MIMAR-743150 format. One record per residue (C-alpha): residue in one letter; x, y, z negated. Coordinates in steps of 0.2 Angstrom, whole numbers, padded with zeros to 4 digits, always signed. Example, Ala and Ser with C-alpha at 12.3 -4.5 7.8 and 13.67 -1.06 7.14 Angstrom:
<atoms>
A+0062-0022-0039S+0068-0005-0036
</atoms>
This chain:
<atoms>
M-0001-0002-0002K+0009+0017+0005K+0001+0028-0005N+0007+0018-0020Q+0025+0012-0012D+0033+0029-0019L+0026+0030-0037Q+0039+0029-0051K+0040+0012-0060A+0048+0007-0076P+0056-0010-0081L+0044-0020-0094E+0058-0021-0104S+0060-0002-0106D+0043-0001-0116Q+0044+0009-0132D+0034-0005-0144F+0028+0000-0160A+0031-0016-0169N+0050-0016-0163F+0052+0004-0170L+0044-0002-0185Q+0055-0016-0189R+0070-0006-0186V+0066+0009-0196R+0062-0005-0211K+0079-0012-0209E+0087+0003-0208R+0080+0010-0225D+0080-0007-0232I+0061-0008-0237H+0054-0025-0241Y+0037-0029-0233E+0030-0031-0250Q+0030-0015-0253L+0028-0007-0234A+0012-0018-0237E+0006-0016-0253G-0012-0009-0255L-0014-0011-0235M-0013-0026-0230S-0007-0044-0233I+0012-0048-0230S+0006-0061-0218Q-0004-0046-0210L+0011-0035-0208S+0023-0049-0202R+0009-0052-0188I+0012-0034-0181V+0031-0034-0184K+0033-0049-0174G+0020-0040-0162K+0007-0054-0164R-0007-0043-0172P-0013-0026-0163V-0015-0010-0176H-0025+0003-0173K-0020+0022-0173N-0025+0026-0193M-0014+0011-0198R+0001+0014-0187D-0001+0032-0193R+0000+0025-0213L+0015+0012-0208L+0024+0025-0202G+0019+0038-0216R+0025+0024-0230L+0041+0025-0219G+0045+0045-0220I+0040+0049-0203A+0026+0061-0199S+0019+0057-0184D+0015+0075-0179L+0026+0079-0164Y+0022+0062-0155E+0009+0063-0140N-0005+0051-0143L-0016+0042-0131L-0030+0032-0139D-0040+0016-0134V-0060+0014-0137D-0061+0011-0156D-0046+0023-0161Y-0052+0040-0147R-0071+0038-0155A-0064+0037-0175W-0053+0053-0172E-0067+0061-0164C-0079+0057-0179Q-0063+0062-0191R-0060+0080-0179N-0078+0086-0183I-0075+0082-0200M-0063+0091-0204F-0069+0108-0193A-0085+0106-0204V-0074+0107-0219E-0060+0120-0215Q-0076+0130-0208G-0085+0126-0228E-0101+0120-0219T-0103+0108-0233E-0123+0103-0227N-0113+0099-0209A-0098+0090-0218E-0109+0077-0228R-0120+0073-0215L-0107+0070-0203I-0096+0060-0219A-0111+0049-0222E-0111+0045-0203Y-0096+0039-0202D-0095+0031-0215R-0108+0019-0211Q-0100+0015-0195T-0093-0002-0192G-0076-0004-0186P-0056-0005-0187N-0047+0000-0204S-0063+0001-0214K-0052+0003-0230L-0043+0018-0224K-0058+0027-0216Q-0068+0024-0231Q-0052+0035-0241F-0054+0047-0228C-0071+0050-0233L-0070+0049-0251V-0055+0065-0248M-0067+0074-0239R-0080+0072-0249A-0069+0079-0262E-0066+0095-0253V-0083+0096-0250L-0088+0095-0270K-0074+0109-0272Q-0080+0120-0260K-0099+0118-0269N-0089+0121-0288A-0093+0102-0292D-0089+0097-0312M-0070+0092-0313A-0076+0073-0318E-0086+0071-0301I-0072+0076-0291C-0061+0068-0300A-0071+0050-0299C-0068+0053-0281Y-0052+0054-0278E-0050+0041-0289K-0061+0030-0279A-0053+0034-0267V-0034+0033-0271K-0038+0016-0277L-0041+0007-0263T-0025+0010-0256V-0016+0009-0272P-0023+0000-0283N-0012+0000-0299V-0010+0019-0297E-0011+0022-0320Q+0000+0011-0320L+0011+0013-0305C+0029+0013-0304L+0036+0029-0289E+0054+0023-0291T+0048+0005-0282S+0033+0013-0272L+0031+0017-0257L+0018+0031-0251S+0013+0043-0238I+0011+0059-0240Q-0009+0058-0239E-0007+0045-0255I+0006+0056-0265N-0009+0071-0262M-0023+0059-0268I-0011+0055-0283L-0007+0072-0287E-0025+0077-0285Y-0032+0062-0296A-0020+0069-0309Y-0025+0087-0307Y-0044+0085-0311A-0042+0071-0325K-0029+0082-0335G-0044+0085-0346E-0042+0066-0353G-0027+0072-0361R-0014+0068-0347D+0001+0076-0345F-0002+0086-0329P+0015+0093-0329E+0023+0079-0332A+0015+0070-0318C+0020+0085-0306R+0037+0083-0308R+0040+0062-0307L+0031+0068-0289M+0042+0082-0286A+0056+0070-0287F+0047+0056-0277V+0046+0066-0263E+0066+0073-0265N+0073+0056-0267A+0060+0047-0254V+0065+0041-0236Y+0053+0056-0230D+0056+0066-0212E+0057+0085-0216L+0041+0087-0209S+0032+0075-0220K+0042+0082-0235V+0037+0099-0231K+0016+0094-0232I+0018+0089-0248Y+0032+0096-0259P+0026+0114-0258K+0008+0107-0263I+0015+0099-0277A+0027+0113-0284Y+0013+0127-0281Y+0000+0114-0295Y+0017+0113-0306L+0019+0131-0306R+0000+0135-0306E-0002+0126-0321K+0013+0131-0330F+0007+0150-0328D-0010+0146-0330G-0018+0155-0344Q-0003+0163-0352S+0009+0175-0347V+0027+0172-0337Q+0038+0176-0353G+0029+0163-0363V+0037+0148-0350E+0050+0138-0354Q+0066+0139-0342P+0060+0150-0331S+0076+0148-0322E+0070+0130-0318S+0055+0135-0313L+0063+0147-0301R+0072+0133-0294I+0058+0123-0289C+0048+0136-0281N+0065+0142-0272R+0066+0123-0268A+0048+0122-0260I+0052+0140-0251E+0066+0133-0245M+0060+0117-0236L+0046+0128-0227R+0060+0141-0222D+0071+0123-0213T+0052+0118-0203G+0045+0134-0197R+0031+0131-0210A+0018+0140-0223F+0009+0127-0233Y+0006+0138-0249L+0020+0148-0244L+0009+0164-0249E+0007+0157-0266L+0026+0150-0270L+0030+0169-0264E+0017+0177-0279I+0024+0165-0291K+0042+0169-0288C+0038+0186-0286G+0031+0186-0305I+0047+0176-0311L+0060+0187-0304E+0051+0201-0311I+0054+0195-0329V+0070+0185-0328G+0076+0203-0318K+0087+0192-0307D+0092+0200-0290S+0081+0214-0284D+0087+0212-0265E+0079+0195-0269L+0062+0201-0274K+0063+0216-0265E+0061+0201-0249S+0050+0192-0257V+0038+0205-0261E+0040+0211-0242L+0035+0194-0234A+0023+0191-0245N+0015+0209-0241L+0018+0207-0221F+0009+0188-0223R-0003+0197-0233K-0008+0209-0217L-0007+0197-0203Y-0019+0185-0212A-0032+0201-0215E-0026+0206-0196Y-0030+0188-0190D-0045+0185-0201I-0036+0170-0206P-0039+0163-0225A-0025+0169-0235Y-0022+0155-0244M-0023+0136-0243R-0041+0129-0246D-0040+0112-0242C-0031+0098-0238V-0036+0094-0220Y-0019+0098-0212L-0011+0081-0221Y-0024+0073-0209R-0020+0082-0193Q-0017+0071-0177R-0009+0080-0161W-0008+0081-0146I-0023+0067-0142F-0030+0058-0128Y-0041+0045-0122I-0032+0033-0112G-0046+0030-0099D-0048+0051-0097V-0028+0050-0095L-0030+0035-0082R-0046+0046-0072I-0038+0061-0071R-0019+0058-0064R-0029+0046-0053N-0038+0061-0046M-0020+0071-0047Y-0011+0058-0036G-0027+0057-0023L-0031+0038-0029T-0047+0032-0026Q-0050+0015-0039E-0048+0004-0028E-0032+0009-0020L-0025+0011-0039C-0031-0006-0046E-0025-0017-0026G-0014-0029-0034I-0017-0028-0053C-0033-0029-0058V-0052-0029-0051T-0060-0010-0049K-0072-0015-0062T-0060-0016-0074L-0052+0002-0072R-0070+0010-0070R-0075+0002-0086A-0061+0010-0095E-0063+0028-0087K-0080+0025-0092M-0077+0024-0112M-0085+0005-0109S-0071-0008-0114D-0053-0004-0116M-0039-0012-0102H-0028-0026-0107Q-0011-0022-0111D-0001-0027-0097L-0015-0022-0085L-0013-0007-0091T+0005-0005-0093A+0007-0008-0074V-0009+0006-0071M+0002+0018-0078R+0016+0015-0070R+0009+0018-0054L+0004+0034-0060G+0022+0040-0068L+0018+0033-0088S+0026+0022-0098K+0013+0014-0109E+0015+0020-0126Y+0004+0023-0137Q+0012+0037-0147R+0026+0045-0137A+0042+0056-0142R+0045+0063-0125L+0060+0050-0127V+0054+0030-0122T+0066+0022-0138N+0066+0012-0150D+0082+0021-0158R+0079+0031-0174E+0096+0039-0171V+0090+0046-0156L+0076+0055-0162I+0087+0065-0176L+0102+0069-0165R+0084+0076-0153D+0078+0087-0168E+0097+0093-0171L+0095+0096-0151L+0083+0107-0152V+0088+0118-0166C+0105+0121-0158R+0099+0124-0143N+0084+0137-0150N+0101+0145-0159H+0109+0147-0143N+0123+0133-0149I+0125+0128-0132S+0143+0117-0135R+0136+0108-0149C+0120+0105-0139R+0130+0097-0124E+0141+0084-0138I+0122+0080-0144L+0118+0076-0127N+0133+0065-0124L+0130+0053-0138M+0111+0052-0134Q+0114+0048-0117K+0125+0033-0124K+0112+0028-0132L+0096+0029-0120S+0093+0020-0106L+0092+0029-0090K+0085+0016-0080I+0068+0023-0088P+0059+0038-0081E+0054+0048-0093N+0072+0048-0098Q+0081+0051-0082Q+0068+0067-0083Y+0073+0075-0098I+0091+0072-0096I+0092+0083-0080E+0079+0096-0087L+0090+0099-0103E+0106+0098-0093T+0097+0112-0081S+0092+0121-0095L+0110+0121-0105D+0117+0129-0086W+0104+0142-0087M+0106+0149-0104E+0125+0150-0099N+0121+0158-0082K+0130+0144-0072I+0116+0143-0058T+0107+0151-0050K+0085+0157-0049E+0083+0143-0036E+0096+0131-0042L+0085+0132-0057V+0070+0126-0047L+0076+0114-0036R+0083+0106-0053E+0067+0107-0062E+0057+0101-0047M+0067+0086-0043A+0067+0080-0065L+0048+0084-0062K+0045+0072-0047I+0053+0057-0055T+0036+0056-0066L+0021+0067-0055N+0016+0067-0039M+0017+0085-0035D+0007+0085-0018K-0009+0085-0024L-0006+0095-0043F-0015+0110-0036L-0032+0097-0030S-0037+0091-0044D-0052+0100-0054E-0042+0092-0071I-0024+0089-0075Y-0014+0078-0086L+0002+0083-0090T+0014+0074-0102E+0025+0087-0114M+0040+0083-0105E+0032+0086-0087M+0026+0102-0094T+0041+0107-0098C+0050+0106-0084I+0034+0118-0075R+0037+0131-0089K+0058+0132-0087M+0053+0131-0067I+0043+0147-0066Q+0057+0156-0071G+0064+0153-0056L+0051+0157-0049D+0045+0173-0039G+0027+0181-0033K+0014+0170-0029M+0020+0153-0033K+0024+0158-0051R+0007+0163-0054V-0002+0147-0045Y+0010+0138-0059I+0007+0149-0072D-0013+0148-0072L-0012+0128-0069L-0003+0130-0085R-0017+0142-0091R-0030+0129-0085F-0023+0116-0095F-0026+0124-0112D-0042+0134-0107C-0054+0120-0109Y-0046+0114-0126E-0051+0134-0132K-0068+0134-0125N-0071+0119-0136Y-0060+0125-0153M-0046+0111-0152L-0032+0123-0148S-0025+0118-0168D-0024+0099-0161Y-0014+0102-0145I-0003+0121-0155A+0014+0113-0155M+0014+0114-0136Y+0002+0128-0134E+0014+0138-0143F+0029+0132-0133V+0020+0133-0116M+0009+0149-0116I+0022+0160-0126R+0034+0159-0110M+0018+0163-0099A+0012+0177-0108S+0031+0185-0107E+0030+0181-0087L+0015+0190-0085A+0020+0205-0095N+0033+0206-0082M+0023+0205-0070G+0016+0218-0076D+0000+0208-0083L+0000+0218-0098N-0016+0217-0105V-0019+0198-0101S-0001+0196-0110T-0007+0204-0125D-0021+0194-0127I-0011+0177-0124Y-0001+0182-0139K-0016+0186-0149K-0025+0171-0147I-0006+0160-0152L-0001+0170-0164K-0018+0167-0175E-0019+0149-0171S+0000+0148-0178L-0007+0159-0193K-0024+0145-0193C-0010+0130-0192N+0003+0136-0204R+0015+0139-0192I+0028+0152-0192W+0045+0150-0181A+0036+0159-0168I+0030+0175-0176G+0044+0185-0177N+0045+0184-0157I+0027+0186-0154L+0027+0202-0163Y+0041+0209-0152D+0034+0205-0136L+0016+0212-0141L+0029+0227-0147W+0037+0228-0127N+0018+0226-0120E+0014+0240-0130K+0031+0251-0127E+0029+0247-0107R+0007+0252-0108K+0013+0270-0115A+0026+0269-0105Q+0012+0267-0090Y+0006+0285-0095G+0022+0294-0099K+0022+0291-0117T+0033+0285-0130L+0029+0272-0140D+0029+0280-0159K+0048+0277-0169E+0041+0274-0184K+0032+0260-0179M+0045+0254-0168T+0057+0252-0184E+0043+0245-0195R+0040+0229-0182L+0057+0228-0180K+0062+0226-0198Q+0046+0212-0199C+0056+0204-0183I+0071+0203-0194L+0063+0199-0210L+0054+0183-0202S+0067+0177-0191H+0080+0178-0207F+0067+0169-0216C+0064+0154-0204K+0085+0154-0202Q+0086+0159-0183S+0102+0168-0182Y+0101+0172-0164E+0085+0179-0166E+0088+0192-0181K+0105+0197-0171F+0095+0203-0157Y+0081+0210-0167Y+0095+0218-0178D+0104+0226-0162K+0087+0236-0156L+0085+0241-0172C+0101+0249-0171E+0098+0257-0155G+0086+0266-0159
</atoms>
């Protein structure tokens, strides 16, 4: 079949396998089956999962990864029928809870709880936690909320009353339930501050990655500090230096990850401690300025200033139903169902999958997805690998790239290439795009070369011929990254065409209030698109996009991009005034640049901080 002959195919043995990945991480961290399985399943069931003999649904995959200390946020997720329907139910519940729609939330929780399906224990636990959040919003009795958390946590941590943290494996969701249960049970004579100290020590010493730790440690620290200062003056608190250490440790985690979980609360407590102990006036001044800035931004964009619920712990990012991906990608390739299925399966099998009537057999699904330029992984992280060390190197490379440390980027890239299978199309694409990006940053290639090399990377997995003809589009994160970079080298009409393509991708999620589910790539892609539009003179559209991104980032407690957006908004305003022969108020410009310096310093963005400082010095 000629239409399919040129489509990229990955070898069968290259597919990333969850079972292999799980087993590898378990062995690396010397974790026993008993620890990982406790409260979730029997050891024999886990053994079958690890051996690839038992399917595992999305919620259980995330819980197992969570117990191994791996945040699932950065993965692209392709879900089967049951998992996607469960995700939709959970998302609707979380949205209602976030909006304070208590009656609607209770109705949705009850409907979801009645459903039969996979992972009933984890589903019950989710429903109980969400019920507890609703009870909080309704100012219910503490005993009633306590009972909800107790029932929830004991579903997977049955021995919570005599829990030995030193030998336990717990996800951050389970830690959160233990924390809340301890808080609402404190009237029974329990030592809540001591429980917090034990949980903080557990999180610090556990195998959690940075993104897992930052979601829960600041909350525990805030609960502990709030309890210590509650109902008494700060002067009466013992060991203020120890409280300050805990507060700073939590804030430092937020700085390292660019997150804002309980940040304003912690900054306010820190200011209170510093005022009493009289320590470092510069540190106090910076904390006050940061707190004031965040209050101002939250108020301007009508975002709650303080954390109100635990929904953020259950957010799943970059979610797609696999049947939708098949349908959209097939149309992008200009293939009929019969053409795509030829030599693989009967057309009825694909048709039922596209209509969400049934799942495809794994072998058939793998073959079909390869014809569409995709490797079949339920959870992907741009690279196809089972090697955890490669993913750690990737994260380090991202930090170095953001800070323009090109030499270290190239060192890391060389290490990664030795560990990656370059027979896999996605890995080829990643390497080519990254090398092109580094060459562009060092001015080693022209705009024309940039476009050609990014297009070459893109064609490894994507049929470009039909890209603009389909009503719907599905792009992987890596494909989107290639297009984002390629746009920088384009001019005129083609630049606008590609910008419109990426805007169209996110428009449908914006209309359905789902941008927060795709926030990482939305930030990454649309900040660049807004910048390109501003350079093209479309300042109003650019400004609107920047403001949307800023609002979504604040809602999702992400602060890495805020300084950049504030500066770009300033630049747009300056250019708009220049069109009318006016100049931007110098005082306003100075204030905004100081805000950008403050934010970039807080997020440890040394390159941006120097850039803003130089602009400030220019006057």
